[in-house]
N, C-alpha and C positions, 0 to 999 in steps of 0.2 A: 585612351590607352590602347596600345597595339595588341593584337590578338596573340594569345599564347595557346599552344596545344598541349594536351596531357602527354606525359612521357609514353613511349610505345610500350615499355616494359612496366610491370607492376613495381611499386617502390620496394617491395620485399619479395625475395624468392619464397616458394611455397613453404620450405622448412622453417624459414624465419617468420613467415606469417602465422604458422601454427604455434610457434613459440610465443609470438607477440599476442596472439589471441588468449593463450593460457595465462600469460602474465597479466594481460588486461583484465581477465575475469577475476584473478586473485587480488589484483590491486583494487578493483571496484568493491569487492566484498569488505575490504578493510574500512571503507567509508561508512559502513553500517555499524550499529552497536554489536558487540560491546566496545570495539575499538573507536568507532565514530571519528575516524580520520577523514573529515569531510573533503579536504583538498585532493584526496586520492582519486576523486572522480575525474580530475584533470590529468591524471596519469592513465587510469584504466580505459576511459573512453577513447582517447587518441590511439592507444595501442590496439583497441578493437577495430577502429575505423581504418587504420593503416593496413591491418591484416586483410581487409576486405577489398581494397582498391586493386583493380586490375585482374581480379580472379574470374575464372570460368564458373558456371553455375554449380558444378559438382564440388569444386574446391572451396567456393564461397560457403556452401552448405557445411562442409567439413570444418572450415575455420570458425564459422558462426556457432556450430554445435560445440566445438571445443571451448570457445569463450563461455557459452552458456553452462557447460558442464563444470568448468573451473569455478564459475560464480556460484551456481546453485548448490553444488556439492558441499560448499562451505557455508553458504548463507542459510540453508535450511537443514543443516546438520541436526538441529534440535528435533526433527521429526523421527530420528532414530532412537530417541531417549528411552522409550518403553517398548515400542513394537519392533525394534531391531532394524537391520539394514534394508529390509525389503521396501517398506514405504519410502524411506529416504532415497534409495537408489531409483525407485520407480518414478517418484516425483521429479527428482533432479534430472534424470535422463530424459523424461518426457518434456520438461521445460527446455532442456538443452536442444532437443530435436526441433521444437517449435522456434527456438532462437536461431538455429541453423537455417530453417526455411525462411525466416524473416531476414536473415543476413543476405540472402540472394537479392532481395529488393534493394538493399543499400548498394550492393555491387553493381546492379543495373543502373542505379542513379549515377554512380561514378562513371559508368560507361557511356550512358546515353546523353545525359544533360550537357556535357561539354561539346558533344558532337552537334547538338541542336543550337546551343548558345555558347560558342567558343570564345567570345570576347572576355577579357580579363574581368571586367566589372561583373559579368554574370558568373564567372568562376568563383568570385569572392562573395556573391550574394545568393543567386538562385540555387546553385548547387548545395551550399551548406544548409540553406533553408529546407530543401527537399530531403537531404540526408537526416537532418534533425527531426523532421516530421515523420519520416519512416521509422526512426528509432522509437519515437513516442508511440507510433502506431503499433509497434511490436509490444511495447509495455501494455497498451490497452488490449491488444489481442490476447496476450497471455492472461490478462486480468478479467477476461470475459468468456473464454472458451478453453476447454469444454467444461460442462457441469458448473457453469457460473464463473469459471476461471479462478485464478489465484494471483491477485494483484499485489504480490509481495516483491520487494526488491526494486521498486521504481527509483530512478535516479534522484528525483526531486526530494524523496524522503531522507536522503543522506544529509541534507543541509540544515536540519532542525537546530543543530548546535553551532552553526556557522553564520557568517555575516550575510549570506544570501537568503536566509529564511524569510525575512519580511516580504520578499518578492512573491512568496506563495499567496499572500493576501490579495495580490493583484491578478495573478494568472493561475493559481491553483497548483496542485502537485504535477499534473500533466504539463502545464505551461512552464513550470520551473524545469522539469526534465528537458523540455524542448529547448529552452534558452541555454541551458548548460551544454547540451550536445551541440547546439548551434555555435556557441563560442569555440568549442573544441574543433568543429569542422572548419570554421573560418580560419583559425590559426593554422590548421593543416594545409589549407589552400594557399595561405600567405607564404608558407615555407616551400610547398611544392612548386609554386609558380615564381618563387623568389621575389614576389611583390613586396615583401617586408622591407626591401631596400628603398621603397618609395613611401615617404611619410604619409601622403594622402591615402594610399591604399590601406594603411594600418589604422586609419582613423575609425572606420566602422567597428573594428574589433575592440578598440580602446573604449569607444562610446558604449558598446554593449556591456563590456566588463564593468565600466563605471556605473551604468544604470543598475546592474545586478547588485553592486556593492552598496550603493547609496539609496536604493529604493526604501522608502519609509513604510512602516506598518500602516495599512489602511485603517483609519479610525472608525470604530462603531460607536453607537450612542449608549451612554450610561443609562441603565434602567433600574437602578437600585441594587439590592443584594438579597441573598438567601443564605440562611444559616444551616449548614449541612453537617450531619454526623456520618462519617463513613467508617465501616467496620471490616477489618481483615481478620477473619477468624483463624486462619492457618489450620483448618481441619483436614481430615483425610479425604480430600476431594478428587484425588487422581483416579483414573480408570481402574488401576490395579492396586490401589490402596486397600489394605484390610480394614473393613469397617462394617458396622451394622447400620440399618436404616435409622436416620436421625442423628448420626454422629456429627455430620457437618453442621446441621442445625444447632446442635448443642455447642459446638465450638463458636458459632456466631453469637449465640445467646450469651455465652461466657464472656466473650470479648466486648459485647455491648453493655455489660454491667457497669463499665467505667463511665458510661454516658448517662447513667440514671440521674435524674434531677436536672439535666441540661434542658434548656428551652430551645428546641430546634424547629426548623421549618420542614425538614425532611431527614429521615434516617435512611441511609443507603447501604445495602448489602450486595455482595458480588453475585456473579453467575453461579448457579448450583448451590446457593446458600440454604435453600430449603430442600433437603433430600428426603422428604416425606410428604404425604398428602396434606396440603395446607387446609383442606376442608375437614379433616378429622378433628374431633373435639380437643384432643390433647395438643395438637399442633396449633390450631387456631387460638386456643387459650394462651399458648406461649407467645404467639405473634401479637396478641392483644396486649399482653403484659409489657413486652419490650416497646411497643408503640406508645402505650400510655405512659411509660416511664420517662419518655422524652417529650411528650405532648405533641407528637408529630406523626404523620403517616409514614409507613415503611415501604420503601421500594425494594422488593426482593425478587428472587428468581427461582423457579422450579424447573429442572430438566425432566423431560419425559412425561409431560402432562398430557393425559389422554383426553381427547375431545373429538366427538363425532367419528370414532373409529380410527383416529390418527394421533400421532405423537408430536408434541411441539416443545420447543425450548422457550419457556414463557416467563417474561417479567411481569410483575403485577404490583399494583398500588394497594397496600393493606391499610385500612382504617378501622379501628376497633368498633365492633357493633354494626358495621355496615357491609353490605355485599360488595364483592370485588366487581367493579364496573370498568376499570381501566387496565388493559393488558397490552403487551407487545410480544409477538412471537418472532423469534429470530428469523430474519429475512434470508440469510445465507448459511444454512447448515453446512458443516464441513464434509465434503465428499470423502468417503472412507474413514471418517471419524465419527460423524453423527448420522450418516446414512451411507448405504452402499448403492451407487447407481449401477444399473445393468448387472445386478447380482448374478444373473444367469451366465454372464460372460466371464466375470472375474473369479467366481468361487471355484471353478475347476482349475484355475491357474494357481491359486493360493488358498486351498480349502481351509487350512488351519487358521490363517490370518483372517480371512473373510468370516469364518465361523465365529470368531470372537465378537464380531460386530452384528449383534442380533437386532438392535434397535434401528429404526429408520425414522428420523425426524422429518416432518413436512415443513417446507418453507412457509414462513408467515406472510400474511398480506395486510396486516393492520399497520397503520401509520406509526412511525417510530417517535411518537410524541405523546406526552401525558400532561394533564393540567394538575398542578399542585397548588391549591389555594390561589389560583389566578396566575401562577407562574408557569409558562410553557417550558417543559423539560424535554430535550431531545435525548434519544436513547440509541445505544448500539450494544449488542451482546457479543463479546469476544471478537472473533474475526469479522463480524459485521463492520467493524471500524475501518477495515481496509477497502471497503466498497464505497465508491463515491455516491452511488444512488441513495444509500441509506442516509448519508450526511445531507445530501441535497434535499431529500424529502423531509427530514427533520427541520431544516431551515424553512422550507416552504410551509411547514406547519406552525411556524411562528416561534420556534425554540429560542429561548433567551439564554440557555445554559445547557451543557451536555453532561449526561451521566453515562459513563461507559462501564458496564459490568463484565468481568472476565474471570476465567478460571484457568490459571497457568499451571495447575498442579501436575499435569501430565508432562510438563517440560521443566521440572525442577532441576536446577544445576546447569541449565543452558542459558543462552542469551536471548531466547525467544521473548521473554517478558520485557527485556530492554528494547528489543526491536519494536514490539507492539506499543510500548510506552512512547517511543519516538514518533510513531504514527499518531498516537493520541495528541502529542504536543503539536505536531504539524496540523492536525485538524483544528486545534485552537487558533493557530495563526491564520489558517485558511479561512475560517468562518468568523473570526473576531469574537469568539465566545470562550468563556471559561469552561474547563472540563474537569470533572471529578472522575478519575479512572481508578476503580476499586477492584482488587483481585482477591480471590480466596486465599492465596499464599504469597502474593506480592510479585513485583513491586507495585505499590499503589501510590498515586500522587494526586494532588489538587494542582491544576495547571491554569495559569492566568491567560487572558486572551492574547497575550504576546508570546505564549509558549513557555514562559518561565515557570519554575516550580514554586508553588506557594507553601505546600505542606506535603509530607510524604511518610510512608511506612516502608521499612526495609523488607526484603524478601525473607520468607521462612520465619516470620515472627507474627504473633497475634497482637493486635492493637486496634486502636480507634483514634480518629482525629476529628476535631470540630473546627470547622473553617467557615468564615464569612466569605461566601463566593459571589463575585460580581455578576450582575446580569447585564446583558447587552441586547440592543435591537439594531436594526439596519443591516443592509446587505453589503458584503465586500464585493469588489469586482470579480474576484475568483468565483464566487457563487453565481453571480449574474451571468458571466460568460462561460462558466465551466462546461455545461453540456454542448454548447455551440463550438467552443474551442476544441473539445475532444472530437467532435464530428469532423471539423475542418482538418485537424491533424491526422485523424485516422483515415476516414474514407477519402478526404481531400487529397492526402498524399498518395494513396493508391491510384486514384483517378488521374492525378497529375503525372505519375510515373507511366501509366498506361498511355496517356496522350503523348508524352514525350517520346516513348518508344515507338508509337505508331508514326509520328512525324519523322523520326529518324529513319525508319524503314522506307517511308515514301520518298524521302530525300535521296536515300541511297539508290533506289530504283531509277531515279531520274538522272543521277550522276554516273560518271564512268566508274568502273571498279577501282577501288583503292585499298591499300593494306589496312588490316584491322588495327584498331587503337589498343586501349588497355586490354590486357588478357592475351595479346598475341603471343607472348612468351610462353603461355600455357597451352597453345595450340588452338586458339579460337579461330 
């Protein structure tokens, strides 16, 4: 194929790029619950990429930040539910600024890669791969820094209700994000180079789209089943709910009465379900009674458990008349929710808000796995579910099923619970394991290994469900390659970009001076 060069001018003037970025961010957020319009990723992502092509570093940052602001201000609006606009604005603006910084890398990819590899075949292959990898790197960066990051709003998570979801069992959430952005980037180059007029040039995009659409769910191995009772007490579990100690426990006990006489293998309660000292005689007697009534151990959770001079958000397996020997401490406490990092820095800036958060939970180090009568149960507490390392460690520990405990009471009336539920469904697909996702106030669901709903409880209602939950063994490709794929897409994309930039500069030093390429219209 003959060589084609990028246009000298950006495809969009700056004013149009800013508008495109905002529209792209708003379009992308509609792909997430509650709307869940999954095809909108193929509108939002191209709008974002087009706005970055041909920009200078400063305008690329501005464009990327506006895209991030439009996305996060809507996507995490639930954070303003109780604490007001300050946490919502702070989180959204901070994530937007990081998105703007990451946008510069994509702009550089569009500038440098065609200069080093100008042939059309590379424009349709290497450039989109680099752009998609850098987009995925941005998702991973936001999901790991600072204070452990906030991996919310990843593109791959939008597809849980669409035909592309099974692909996550092969490549994981990050891999699915990469493939979706790759397809968008390839189509953009087909249009920019007008290569869509050549049937052979379109074949790779068609093949990629077909693979995403027809990828089957990777099968895991049947290992029997477990009979689980899951209870949503709908108690006053919110941070600002009016309550006395033990009120949430009482709500759980009341909702569990419907299960008395059932023969279960496990009784599951949500995060924060025991809001009193479980070692006290009164509470331990109550836990004994409810466990004995179903003939099964109780998997419950107590927030703020003091141990060794520290506080933990702890899940524990309760068996009548036996000491508690299996616990899991939440691995990723929520910054500014469950602890205040660098309190000395933030308290002078917002003393009233920071003053409300007096507790500081310590991150747990115990494996997120428990043994329930020979069944290995993987765990995640609330926002733990959005962190890949927790899920990977649970599978490494032999988990045959997942139990996710959460408390959505601080986000009543928002779509936070639906977004988190979508993540739980994607975890089922990604790992090939069934998931029981139980909330204090809803929405709760039992999820099959293919991500479909088996049973459920609506939000803001007290209730209990008894479900025969399938067990699975075996590893999906997503689990096997997950850490390696993230390393390649993350660090690998940055190394590749740096190498390409270095080679371009060396080549320019050897060549005669020539006019700048993309970005020249903005004064590069």
